[in-house]
Phi, psi and omega in degrees: 000155177193163177288146178248146185276168189303327183291329180289320180297314185301307182299315179294325177295317177293315188280322184246013181050040182297326178224121183225121005281146178257127177244113186279016173213166173283125177253124187214356184293099179081007183221168173287121189308148167209170186100192186291128179245186185303308183231019176199202176219132181263110176280164179257152168271146182284198182257002181248130182227145172243117182265131183287140183260159170283151182096144175090187184230133175273112188239112179301337185267343179215072187285126181264110181297351176289345182281358183245142171253127185275129173235133175239125183215147175260000187249273184205162180230145174265114171270124181301160177306140178046044181242176184224150176216160175249148169207180177227155176293149170289325185281136164274135184245140175222098190279138176287163182294341182251021186229140170236141182237150176235129184249128185237145172296154183278146185293328177302324176283315183301328188288342181260009184082011182262119187246138178246131180240127169219146181276161176312153176261108181282157176309138180066009168293146178218132178151182172279152181271128162281122187247131186259126185242123173248134172264109183268003179270171178269015180232154175301149183234135180262132180240126188270117171298148176060021174236171186298145183229324186207157172251135179256129181252129185253135178236118180267137173278162177284342184219153173290140181295156186285329181214109183270170179297330176287317177299323175278001186048064180308144187282351176254011179294131180067029178293144180237134182065212181268138182241126178283163185301150176222151172250124185286000000 
């Protein structure tokens, strides 16, 4: 496996609809950048955010949807101090069977104490990406809708995997918007 250059990502996106919508250049004028980069692709955060509320217990085996406040915005959202939010990518991802992706938060947000966590995109995963956002500061933190939130690095294997996410009927396959934790 190795890093692939931007032309490979563009070709894979066009041939296999790996990233939809696909932006073939880095868009950065006056915004947090998104689109094709040197060795990856910067995805955008959508317009829907779920902010965690005080009270209750967060249980990944039995998640209570009443613990989140849903916020829809075309502009930005304020994440309270030391708080957590869920969001989703604008882009729909469709991974080929011989490609794995790793997603990392953008440094612009990290330098403000806003940490983005996204798990790897396994071969043949398909859907929108649920994005986990932590505000590690003691101040409210602003996250901008429809702007860059994380960079995806694509790694192509020398051989097709024996069992893909689709083959094992992954529980988050074909997710749309924000998807809460599930137990398989």
